[in-house]
C-alpha positions as CSV (number, residue, x, y, z in Angstrom):
1,M,-25.0,16.9,-20.1
2,N,-24.2,13.6,-18.4
3,D,-26.9,10.7,-19.0
4,K,-25.8,9.1,-15.8
5,N,-28.2,9.5,-12.9
6,I,-26.6,10.3,-9.6
7,E,-29.7,9.5,-7.6
8,Q,-29.3,5.9,-8.2
9,A,-25.4,5.9,-7.9
10,R,-23.5,4.7,-4.9
11,F,-19.9,5.5,-4.3
12,Q,-19.3,2.5,-2.6
13,D,-20.4,0.2,-5.5
14,T,-17.4,1.7,-7.8
15,G,-14.1,0.3,-8.4
16,Y,-12.6,3.3,-7.2
17,S,-14.1,2.8,-3.5
18,Y,-12.9,-0.7,-3.4
19,T,-9.3,0.1,-4.6
20,L,-9.3,2.9,-1.8
21,S,-10.4,0.6,0.7
22,L,-7.6,-1.4,0.3
23,I,-4.9,1.2,0.0
24,S,-6.2,4.0,2.0
25,G,-4.7,5.2,5.3
26,K,-1.6,7.2,6.4
27,Y,0.9,4.3,5.8
28,K,-0.6,1.6,3.5
29,P,0.5,3.7,0.4
30,V,4.0,4.1,1.7
31,I,4.3,0.5,2.6
32,L,3.2,-0.5,-1.0
33,Y,5.7,2.2,-2.4
34,C,8.4,1.0,-0.2
35,L,8.0,-2.8,-1.3
36,M,7.6,-1.8,-5.0
37,E,11.0,-0.1,-4.8
38,Y,12.9,-2.2,-2.3
39,E,11.4,-5.7,-1.6
40,P,11.8,-7.8,0.3
41,V,11.9,-5.6,3.3
42,R,12.2,-6.4,6.9
43,F,9.9,-5.0,9.6
44,K,12.7,-2.6,11.1
45,Q,13.8,-1.5,7.6
46,M,10.2,-0.6,6.8
47,Q,9.8,1.2,10.0
48,R,12.9,3.4,9.6
49,Y,11.8,4.0,5.9
50,L,8.2,5.3,7.2
51,G,9.7,7.3,10.2
52,K,7.9,7.9,13.2
53,V,5.6,4.8,13.3
54,A,4.7,2.6,16.2
55,D,5.2,-1.2,16.1
56,K,1.5,-1.7,16.9
57,T,0.7,0.7,13.8
58,L,2.9,-0.7,11.4
59,S,2.0,-4.4,12.4
60,A,-1.7,-3.5,12.2
61,N,-1.3,-2.1,8.5
62,L,0.9,-4.9,7.4
63,R,-1.6,-7.5,8.8
64,E,-4.5,-5.8,6.8
65,L,-2.4,-5.7,3.5
66,E,-1.7,-9.4,4.1
67,R,-5.2,-10.2,5.0
68,D,-6.3,-8.3,1.6
69,G,-3.9,-10.2,-0.6
70,L,-1.6,-7.5,-1.4
71,I,1.6,-8.5,0.4
72,L,3.2,-11.7,1.6
73,R,4.9,-12.1,5.1
74,H,7.7,-14.7,5.0
75,M,9.1,-15.9,8.3
76,Y,12.5,-17.7,8.5
77,P,13.2,-20.3,11.4
78,E,16.0,-18.5,12.7
79,I,17.2,-17.3,16.2
80,P,16.4,-14.3,16.2
81,P,13.3,-14.7,14.1
82,R,13.5,-12.9,10.7
83,V,10.3,-11.5,8.9
84,E,10.3,-10.1,5.5
85,Y,7.6,-8.7,3.5
86,S,7.1,-8.6,-0.2
87,L,4.4,-8.0,-2.7
88,T,2.3,-10.7,-4.0
89,E,1.1,-10.9,-7.6
90,R,-2.2,-9.0,-6.7
91,G,0.2,-6.2,-5.1
92,H,2.3,-6.2,-8.1
93,S,-0.7,-5.4,-10.1
94,L,-1.1,-2.0,-8.1
95,V,2.3,-0.9,-9.3
96,E,1.1,0.8,-12.4
97,V,-1.3,2.7,-10.3
98,L,1.2,3.8,-8.0
99,D,3.5,4.6,-10.5
100,K,0.9,6.9,-12.0
101,L,0.4,8.7,-8.5
102,C,4.2,9.1,-8.5
103,D,4.3,10.5,-12.0
104,W,1.4,12.9,-11.1
105,G,3.1,14.1,-8.0
106,L,6.6,14.9,-9.9
107,T,4.8,16.8,-12.5
108,N,2.6,18.7,-10.2
109,R,4.4,19.5,-7.2
110,P,5.7,23.0,-6.7
111,R,9.1,23.7,-7.7
112,P,11.3,25.7,-5.3
């Protein structure tokens, strides 16, 4: 029997909840995975990697990841402007988590 009391427990107080709040959504995990594998990455490269994603949607996700301290946006003073994204140290600390998700998927996905 579990000694923990679910009556006093709150999911939003868990580390799991906090982590999900940072990386949940359709594109954030893929953006992080892309940067983990290919950083630095330009906006259009990221858009091609993700497939059909609107500029506005990708921009919003990148802004949120930047706000949360997981990615860096580096703008070069060139004409036309060049912007590259990379993982911060905090973002790199998620690599182990993303690697585990990848390992699980490789082990458990159905084989043809």
